[in-house]
C-alpha positions as CSV (number, residue, x, y, z in Angstrom):
1,M,77.0,38.6,79.1
2,T,75.5,40.1,75.9
3,D,77.5,42.0,73.4
4,H,77.5,45.7,73.9
5,A,81.0,46.3,72.8
6,N,82.0,49.8,71.6
7,P,84.5,49.3,68.9
8,D,85.5,53.0,69.3
9,Q,86.2,52.7,73.0
10,P,89.8,52.0,73.8
11,L,90.7,49.1,75.8
12,A,92.7,49.2,78.8
13,P,95.8,46.7,78.6
14,A,95.2,43.2,79.8
15,M,97.7,43.2,82.4
16,E,96.3,46.3,83.9
17,L,92.9,44.7,84.3
18,A,94.4,41.5,85.6
19,I,96.4,43.5,88.4
20,K,93.2,45.5,89.2
21,G,90.8,42.6,89.3
22,R,93.0,39.8,90.8
23,K,92.2,39.5,94.4
24,P,94.4,36.9,96.3
25,F,92.7,34.0,97.7
26,P,93.3,32.7,101.3
27,H,97.1,31.5,101.6
28,D,98.0,32.4,98.1
29,S,101.9,32.3,97.7
30,D,103.5,35.2,96.1
31,D,104.7,32.7,93.3
32,Y,101.1,31.7,92.8
33,H,99.7,35.3,92.8
34,R,102.2,36.5,90.3
35,A,101.6,33.4,88.0
36,R,97.7,33.7,88.3
37,T,97.9,37.4,87.6
38,A,99.8,36.7,84.3
39,L,97.4,34.0,83.4
40,L,94.5,36.3,83.9
41,A,96.1,38.7,81.5
42,E,96.3,36.0,79.0
43,E,92.6,35.0,79.6
44,I,91.6,38.6,79.0
45,E,93.5,38.7,76.0
46,L,92.1,35.3,74.9
47,R,88.5,36.7,75.7
48,R,89.1,39.7,73.6
49,Q,90.4,37.5,70.6
50,I,87.2,35.3,70.8
51,Q,85.2,38.6,70.7
52,R,87.1,39.9,67.6
53,V,86.6,36.5,65.8
54,A,82.9,36.6,66.7
55,A,82.6,40.1,65.1
56,L,84.4,38.9,62.0
57,R,82.1,35.9,61.7
58,R,79.0,38.3,62.0
59,A,80.4,40.3,59.2
60,L,80.6,37.5,56.8
61,P,78.8,38.0,53.4
62,P,76.1,35.7,52.6
63,G,77.4,32.1,51.8
64,G,76.1,29.8,49.0
65,A,72.2,29.2,48.6
66,A,71.5,25.7,50.0
67,R,70.0,23.3,47.6
68,D,66.4,21.9,48.4
69,Y,67.6,19.1,50.7
70,R,65.0,16.8,52.2
71,F,64.5,15.5,55.6
72,L,62.0,13.4,57.5
73,G,60.7,15.1,60.7
74,E,59.4,13.8,64.0
75,D,55.9,13.5,62.8
76,G,57.1,11.6,59.5
77,R,56.5,14.5,57.2
78,E,59.2,15.4,54.4
79,V,60.4,19.0,55.1
80,G,63.3,21.2,53.8
81,L,65.8,23.2,55.6
82,I,63.7,26.4,55.3
83,D,60.9,24.4,57.2
84,M,63.2,24.1,60.2
85,F,63.5,27.8,60.7
86,G,60.1,28.1,62.3
87,R,59.5,31.8,63.3
88,H,63.3,32.4,63.2
89,D,65.7,33.8,60.4
90,T,68.6,31.8,61.8
91,L,69.0,28.1,62.1
92,F,71.6,26.1,63.9
93,T,72.0,22.4,62.8
94,Y,74.2,19.5,64.0
95,Y,74.7,16.6,61.9
96,W,75.7,13.8,64.2
97,M,77.5,10.5,63.4
98,Y,74.7,8.1,63.9
99,G,74.1,6.5,60.7
100,P,72.0,3.3,60.0
101,Q,75.5,1.4,59.8
102,R,76.1,2.3,63.4
103,E,75.0,0.2,66.2
104,R,75.5,3.0,68.7
105,P,76.0,6.7,67.9
106,C,79.5,8.5,68.1
107,P,80.2,9.0,72.0
108,M,81.8,12.4,71.1
109,C,78.7,13.6,69.1
110,T,76.4,12.2,71.8
111,S,78.2,14.2,74.6
112,F,78.0,17.4,72.4
113,V,74.3,16.9,71.5
114,G,73.5,16.1,75.3
115,S,75.2,19.6,76.2
116,L,72.6,21.2,73.8
117,D,69.6,19.8,75.4
118,I,69.1,21.8,78.5
119,P,69.9,25.4,77.0
120,A,68.0,24.5,73.8
121,R,64.8,26.2,75.3
122,D,67.0,29.4,76.0
123,I,68.8,29.1,72.7
124,E,65.4,28.9,70.7
125,Q,64.2,32.1,72.0
126,R,66.7,33.5,69.5
127,I,67.4,31.1,66.8
128,A,66.0,27.6,65.6
129,M,68.0,24.4,66.2
130,A,67.8,20.9,64.7
131,I,69.6,17.7,65.2
132,I,70.1,15.7,62.0
133,G,71.3,12.2,61.5
134,S,71.1,9.5,58.5
135,S,69.4,7.2,61.0
136,P,65.5,7.2,61.2
137,V,64.2,9.7,63.7
138,A,62.6,7.0,65.9
139,R,66.2,5.6,66.4
140,Q,67.6,8.9,67.0
141,Q,64.8,9.5,69.7
142,A,65.4,6.2,71.4
143,V,68.9,7.6,72.3
144,A,67.3,10.8,73.5
145,L,65.1,8.9,75.8
146,E,68.2,6.8,76.9
147,R,70.0,9.9,77.9
148,G,67.2,11.8,79.2
149,W,67.0,14.6,76.5
150,R,63.6,16.6,76.3
151,N,64.2,19.7,74.4
152,L,65.8,18.8,71.0
153,H,64.2,18.3,67.4
154,F,65.4,15.4,65.2
155,Y,65.4,14.9,61.7
156,Q,66.5,12.2,59.2
157,S,68.4,13.2,56.1
158,I,66.9,11.8,52.9
159,G,69.7,10.5,50.9
160,D,73.4,11.6,51.3
161,D,73.5,14.8,49.5
162,F,73.4,17.1,52.4
163,A,76.1,15.0,54.2
164,H,78.4,14.9,51.0
165,D,78.1,18.8,50.3
166,Y,78.9,20.0,53.9
167,G,81.6,17.4,55.0
168,G,79.4,14.9,56.9
169,I,80.7,12.0,54.5
170,D,84.2,12.3,53.1
171,A,85.5,10.9,49.8
172,D,86.3,7.3,51.4
173,G,82.6,7.2,52.7
174,D,83.5,7.9,56.4
175,E,81.0,9.6,58.4
176,G,81.6,12.9,60.3
177,A,79.9,15.7,62.2
178,I,78.6,18.8,60.7
179,V,78.2,22.0,62.7
180,S,76.4,24.7,60.5
181,V,74.5,28.0,60.9
182,W,72.0,28.9,58.1
183,Q,70.1,32.3,57.3
184,R,66.8,32.7,55.8
185,R,66.5,35.4,53.1
186,G,62.9,35.2,51.8
187,D,62.5,31.9,50.2
188,T,66.2,31.3,50.0
189,V,68.5,29.5,52.8
190,N,72.0,30.5,52.7
191,L,75.1,29.1,54.5
192,F,76.1,31.7,57.2
193,W,78.8,29.7,58.8
194,A,80.0,26.0,59.1
195,A,82.8,24.6,61.2
196,E,85.8,24.1,58.9
197,G,89.0,22.3,59.2
198,G,90.0,18.9,60.4
199,F,93.4,17.0,60.8
200,D,94.9,19.3,58.1
201,T,94.4,22.4,60.5
202,A,95.0,20.7,63.8
203,D,98.1,21.5,65.8
204,P,100.5,18.6,66.9
205,G,99.2,16.6,69.6
206,F,95.7,17.8,69.3
207,D,92.6,16.5,67.8
208,P,90.8,18.9,65.6
209,H,88.4,21.2,67.4
210,L,86.9,24.5,67.1
211,A,87.9,27.7,68.8
212,P,86.1,28.5,71.2
213,D,85.3,24.9,71.7
214,P,81.6,24.5,72.1
215,T,81.8,21.4,74.1
216,P,81.5,22.1,77.9
217,L,83.1,18.7,78.5
218,W,86.4,19.8,77.2
219,T,86.3,23.5,78.4
220,I,85.8,22.2,82.1
221,L,88.8,19.7,81.6
222,D,90.9,22.6,80.2
223,W,90.5,24.3,83.6
224,T,92.0,21.3,85.6
225,P,95.5,20.4,86.3
226,G,95.2,17.2,84.0
227,G,93.7,18.9,81.2
228,R,92.2,16.8,78.3
229,G,94.4,14.0,78.8
230,T,95.8,12.0,75.9
231,D,94.0,8.7,75.8
232,W,90.6,9.5,77.1
233,Y,87.2,10.2,75.3
234,P,83.6,10.2,76.6
235,S,81.6,7.0,76.6
236,L,78.0,6.2,76.0
237,D,77.8,3.9,79.2
238,Y,79.7,4.3,82.6
239,P,79.6,1.6,85.3
240,E,77.3,2.3,88.2
241,T,80.3,2.5,90.5
242,E,81.3,5.8,88.6
243,S,78.1,7.6,89.1
244,P,78.4,11.2,90.8
245,G,76.4,9.8,93.8
246,N,79.2,7.6,95.1
247,G,81.7,10.5,95.1
248,R,83.8,9.2,92.2
């Protein structure tokens, strides 16, 4: 799964690989086999496009130096972005929509944060991670306890400068999420990459989302006949009758 790509090695045509790699399942019809082989070729092309975009991302020049934004950590101490790096030189931060004005956090943000909890221990072998909100850390941790999260580190932003500067609060005062990656260079923290775009960059019929989409929820649904649907979003609470244990 790691990146061992050799840019000088020519790639076989995607359809050639699809024909070679596609093994029919029991009772496949000829129509299904042909359509699935064509789709596999498109999936191979998509994989290659994702790899090309990742290479372009890694080649970005240093972004702007971050201001000395201040946060409160889980122990109540005031820290800066640079303190969140720990032993690493790269930091991933997610600013979720859970300000003090919200009775409950954004369901979509909560679904995404939850998807980070289990792999956090693996990810943090390579980089540091921090979840940031404008609500007190104790309030964020209460949601973590409710959801069964165990591996994430939470911070409260002091003031709104961080959110204003990187798109967490728009000109109308509406709250949004921020996905950012930072790089430490000595005593300086530079922005490496941040998710950009919104409704201005979304295609007709779609909400704004990243490519590739980092949320497993949507990736799994994209593999299904019904797709993402047009009027469904994750919820913070589900009736007991909809728990996995009853086959629903």
